[in-house]
N, C-alpha and C positions, 0 to 999 in steps of 0.2 A: 503493498501499500503505500503510493506514494506522497507524501504534504505537499501543499499549495501554500503562500504568504498572501496570497493578494485580499482576501475576505479580510482574515487577521489585520493585515496592514493598513486596510481601510479605514477598519473600526478604532485602531490608534491612532492614527492619523485623525478622523473627525474627534474620539476623545481626547487630545489632545488641543484641539482648538479649541471643543469647549470650555475644557476644563479654564483658558486663556481667557477667554470672553468672562467666563465666570468670576476669576481676579480681579480682572478690569470692574466689572460690577457692583462685588465685594468692595472693595475699595471705596467705589463713589458711595455705595450706600453709608460704609464707615464714615467715609468724610460729612455725610448728609447729617450724620447722628454724633460730629463732633470726637468720633475713636479713633485711637492711633489707626495709620492705613501700615501695613506691611505687605511686602513684597518679596515673594518669590521664584524663582528660575527652576526647571526640568532642563538638566542640563544631558539626560539620557532615558529613553523609554528601549524597555527589552522585555519582549514576549514567547514563551517557552508552551509547547503541548506535548503532553504525551499520548498516547492510547494504544494497549495491549490487549488481545483476546487469544484464549488459547482452550486447547478443547481435548477430552480424550475418551476415552470406550468408561462406561462405568467399571466398578468391580465386583464381581460377581462370583458366585460357586458353581464350580462344575464338575462333574464325575457322578457314576451311576448311584451314590446312596444320597438320598436326602437328610436332611439335618431336621433338628425337631427346634421349633422357634415356642413353645408353652404360648402360643396366643391363642385364646379362650375360641370354643367354638359353639353350634346352639346343638341339643338334641329336643326332640319332640316324643315325650312318653305319653298317649292314653287322655290326647288334648290339651297335654301343659307343655310349656316349652322352658326347659332351665337350660342355663349359661353354664354349660363343661368347661374347667378349664385342665385341657389334656397336650397335650405335646400333639401341636400341629406338621407336617409335614412337609415344606416347601424348599426353593432353592433360591436364598439370599441371594438379591440385585445390590449393590451400594453406591448411590451417587454422594456426590463429593465434590467440591471447589476443583479439583483436577479433571470432574467431566465438560463442565462448560465454565467462564469464568471471565470477565472482561472488566476492564477498568481502563480511568481516563483522571487526567490529569492537567489544568491547565496553570499557568503563575506569569504575573506580572514583575517583572521588577523597573524602580525607575530612582536615578542621582536626582536630590531634591537640594537647592539651600536656598537659605533664607539672604536677601541681601540685606544687608545693616553695616558695612564697610564706608568707613570713611570716604575712600573715593567715590561709592555708591552716590553717597547723597550728597556730597557735594557736585555730583553732574546733574541730581535728582534737581536739588535748590536752585543751580542756576539760570538765567532769565535764557529762555529760547533764541539763539543766534540767529541775524540773517544767511547767513548761510546755509541752517537747518532749513528756513523757511522756504527760502528757493527752491532746495532740493524737493518740496512736497509740492510748490507750485506744480513742476515740472514733473510732479510725477498724473497732474490732472485734479486735483483738487482745486477745489474751488477755492476764490481768494477771499469770498465773502464769509466761507464755513474758518478758514487757515485762522480772518483779523479777529475772530467771534472768539475763537478758543483761545489762542495765543498772546493777544493784547487785554491787558488790565485796563490800562485810563488811556488815555490822548489828552491831551494839553496844547489850545491853540492860542499864540496870542497872536493881536490883532492892534493896531493903533496904541500899544503899551498896557493892556488888560490881557490879563491870563484866564482862558476858560478852562478848567479841567470837565473830561465826560468819563466818569466811570462805568467799567463795563461790568454789573455784577446785578442782582436780584434787589429792586427796590431803589437804586440810587437814584437821587434826585437829577432832574435834566436840571437844563440852566437856560438862563435868556440871551437871545443874541439876535440883534437889530430888531429886536420888540418879538418877537418868536420865541418859542419853547422849542428848544431840540436837544437831543438825547444822545448816547453815542449809537445807535443803533443809524442815526441820521448822519453822522460824521463818518463812519462806515460807509452807508449809503454812496455818499457822494466820494468817497476815495475809490468805493469801486468804479462807482460810473465814473471818476475820472483819469482809469487806468492806472490808479496807483501797484507800484509792483516791485522786483528786486532784480539787481544787475550785480556780478560778480564781476571780479579783475585778480586775474593772478600776476602777485609779481615776485619776481626770483630777490633772493634776500641778501641781504649785501651788508658790508661792513664787519666788525672782529666780531668771531664768534658762530658767525654764519655758518653752514654746514653746504659744501659746496652741495649748485643742485637744488638748494632746499629753493622751497617757494610758500608765499602766504596767499593764500586766497581774500579778496577782500569782498566787501557787498554793502552796497547802498541802495534807499529806497528813491524810486523814481516814477516819472509818469511816462506810462507806453501807448499813446496815440490809438496804435492798432488795436491794441487788448482796450483801450475805451470806445471807440466806434465798434469793436466785435458786441462785447454786454451788453451796451444801447441797444446794439441790434434786436439782441437776444432776450434783453429784459428792460423794456422801455420805461416800468415802473418803476427805475432806479432814478427816483428825482430825488432832491434834494439840495439844498443853499450850499450847499458846499463843496459841490462838485466846481471841478475847477478847470477851465475851459483853456488848450494848451501849456498844462503844469508845468512846469519846470521845479526839476531838473530833469528832462526829457530822456528817458531810456535811451543808448544808444552816444549820447552827445560824449564830447570833450573830456574826459576824466584822468585823470594822471595823477594820482596823490604818492605821494612818495614815500618807501619805504618803510623806513621810524613812523611816519604818523601812519600810514596803516596797519602795521602791528598795532599799535597803541590802541586802536578805533577798535578792533574785531579784536582785540583781548576784553574791549568794557562794552559789555551788553548791556549793561542797565536800563540805559537810555538810548532808545534810536533818534535821532535829532535830522531833523533837513528845512529847509526852507523852498516857500514857494515864493512865484516871480507874479504873483499877481498884482493887485494892484486895490486894494494898498497890501504889502507884503504880507504873509503870514508866516510864521514858526514855529515849528510841530515837534511838537518832544511825543515818543511812543514808548508805552514804559511797555515792554512782554511780559509775557507769567513765563514760569518754571512750568516742568512737567508736575513737580509736586501742587504748584498752582491753578494746573491746569483742571486734577482733581477735586481740588477744593471749590474751584470756580461751579465745578459739572454737580460737588456736592450741595452746596446753596442753593440751586436751581431747584435739587429735588427734596431739600428740604422745606423750600418757601413754595412747594407746588406751583412752581411758577415756569413749568415748562411750554405753555402756551404762550406765555410773554418771549419768549425767545425762536422768535421763527428766523429762517433763511428767505431768500426771496424762491429759491427752489435751483435746480440741479437742470442738466440738459432733457432730461427724461420728465414731462409733465405727468401730473396727478402723484408725484413723488408728496410722502409726508416732511413738509420744510420744519417741524420740532427740530431743534438742535440735541434734544436729549427727550427720546420716548421711553419712558417706566411707568408701566403700571400694574396695579393688583392683580390682574387675571381674570378678572370679574366676567369678564366680555367672553370668556371660553374657549379664546384661540388659542392658537401654537403659537409658543417663545420658542425666539429664538437664541435666550438664554434666559438661564430665571434662577430665582434662590431662594430661601429663607433665612430672615435677619430678626432677631429679637422679639420671635410672633406675630412678622410682616413677610407678606409674600412680595417680591417683584421680579416681574416680567418686560423684557424688551420685545416686543411680536414682532412673530415672524413674517407676517405681511405687513407693509409698511417700515418705518423705521429706518430708512435709509440714511439718514444724516445721523443717527445714530448709530448705527454700523461703522459708515465714515469715521466718523469720533472713535470707535472700540480700534480700529483698524491702522489709524494715526497713534492712538495711545501704547497698542501694542510694538509699534516702529520706533514711539518713542524710547519707552523703556529697555529696546534691543539696544540703541544708541548708547543709552545713560550705562550697561553692562560692560565694565570691563571683562577680559579674560582673565584677571587676581579676582575677582569676583567668585568667581566658579568653582568652590575650591572641591576639592576633591571630600565627598561623604559618605558615610556609610549607606550602604545598597539597602531601600527598603524594598520586601516582597511583597506583597498581596497575593493570596492563594483563597479562592473559594472554596 
């Protein structure tokens, strides 16, 4: 009998993916209840299956002479039946485990590491830099989704007055130009204006620089082609914060010196740029860390504000536009991932929740980017045998 691994490989693949998504949802739920987050990594999964079948002839007595068993037999006398114990003659046949036997054994083992090293948390608490944000943009994630997840607040200075727009549930809006404006209005204007990121690779020079080493620099800029495509796809992007012909323009002259570039690439606490509008606008963008993204999503869940954080939608019409879609499963539909925590049931719907699924994908990638090989220390093997 030849074993095949396709079924078990598929099952382990699906099971590991579900476990990863469940861990993400668990930390969002923990954050919503102000409980400490916990991050683990599974570095190896293996499964074994054994099957054994044996058979043989039963043991029996052969020969010309029967043997007495002492089994009772019935006899009748004058209409009365008596049970008489007298030796009965028979030939014994014995059945035991060697006659027919079957056994199966299945076991899974995996290496589990709790991510709690100093290096891991330094990476987890560091603000998301422009190079990483640009990499996600190039994978096709919508700019609107990325800005809502990764930006904590935006400060705009116009005519010597600074307005701050915070991205969190219940954050107050500000009044500019006689109209109340919120963080979503600023993002709508930025997306409709084609706000994007461009990178520049420069060679490291100077004392101590390794030969052939380079540094990747990044800046925020306005892409007019992107702005035209987004406005054609989403004409509802209407905001007073649009920047027609906004500057700096992507693809323009940009020649930062290496030394200054290194300093800017290392300092990502605040992303700063100036728009050459009339009047000019000084913009400061405060990005979140990966930990901050979990905290932000937990705040949405705790405030039951999932309906307040909606996107304009991606390329596919009819998608669920909620940034975070988590229900109690009372509608009876299937769950993409679910769990119970502190007596409550949490479910990400299987049908819909497209933006939530993209958010889970981003968090999984971010966590992998923050995990260094040294964090995956060798641990004892945990074996689970049903």
